[in-house]
N, C-alpha and C positions, 0 to 999 in steps of 0.2 A: 431118104435124113440120115440114113446111117453113111451113104457116100462120104456126105457133108464132113462127117465128122471125120473121115478116116483122110479127105482132102486137109483139113487141117491138122490135121496131125502129121502127114506129110511136109506142107508148108513148115511146121514148126521143127520139124528136123532139116531140111533145105536149110532155115536159118539158122539152126543152130551148131552145122556142117560149116557154113559162111563163117561165124562169128568164130569160132575155133580153128579155121584155117587163117584168118586173118591174123588174130592173136599167136600165133604157132608163128608165123611170118612175123609178127613186129619181136619177138623175144629171141627170134635168129637174129635180125637188125641187130640189136641191142647187143645180144653177145658178142657179134664179128665186131660194133663198135670197141666193146670192151677189150676185147684181144687184140684190136688194133692200138690202142693206147697201151699196151704193155710191150708191143713191141716195139712200136716207136718210143717207149720210155726206157729198152734195152739200149737203145743206140745214143739217149742222152748221158753226157760225161758225168762222173763224182762230182759234188759241190764241196766246197768245204764245209767245216764245222763252223765259223761266222756266218756262211750264206745260210746256210739249214739252222742257226738260231734268228737270223732275219725272216726267211721265209713264215717259222713258226710265229715270230713275233707278230709277221703282217695278219696271219690268223688269227692267231689271239684278240687283234684289236677289232678282225671281224664281226667274231663270235661274242665278244665283249655289247658290241655295238647290237645284238643282236637280244641284249638280255643276261650274256653268264657271266659268272665270277669264275675268277682263276683262282684254283684253291691249291694248286702244287705246280712248280715249272723249275724245269733242267734247259738245260741248252739246245735239246732235242724231241722233246716230249711237254706237252703242259696239261692238266686235270682240271678240269672248268665244273661247273654246276649251274644249275635252275631249276628256281623251284616250277612247279608243275601247277599251275591253274586250270580249274572246271574246265572242263566242253561246253562251251555255249549254245552248239545244235542240241546236246545231252542234255543239257540244262532246261532250254525251251521246251523240247520234248516232255519231258518228266514234269514241268509245269502245268502243260495242258494237260497230261493224263493222269497225275496224280501230285496234289499239293503236298504230302508228308514226306514222298521219296525226295521230292525238288529240294527242301529245304533242308534236308539230310546232307544230299551229295552237298550244295554246295557248300554246306558248312562244315561237313567231316573230309571234302574231298581237300589232303593234303598228298604233299610228295615232290621228291624231286627229281632231276634227272642227270646224266652223269655223260661228260662228253671229255674223250681222251685224246688227244693230237699226237701226233705223231710225224715226223720229218725223215724220209727216206733218204737213204744217200744219196741219192738224185734231185734231192731237192721237192718234191712231191709231197704235200699235208696227205696225212691219211686218219680220218676221223673216224673212232668207235664209239655207238652209242649206248648207255643202259640206263633202265631204270632204277 
């Protein structure tokens, strides 16, 4: 009987080691892809201010389509905001578990999310998010 527990623990350790190995390989590939993008970007020529502004405007159009509002804009930067809404999954879990916290969560959950768009000299848009 105790041997079965040892086998289960060993199996658990093997599965855990495999998962850690897979996660490590995934993160390594992701970092390599990001480094390759950076190297590729270094080879790109710098764009004019007009091209930077056009790129930023395209990015703003995408963000506005996702529910964001423009607060401030310069030729190479833009500040956007969006009202946060209650998380649907959290609301459902609270509804099934506790009625009063559900009501408070839905009624009192308010907030805004901010996004700062910046166009670099290569014409690439960089997003910075904050709550």
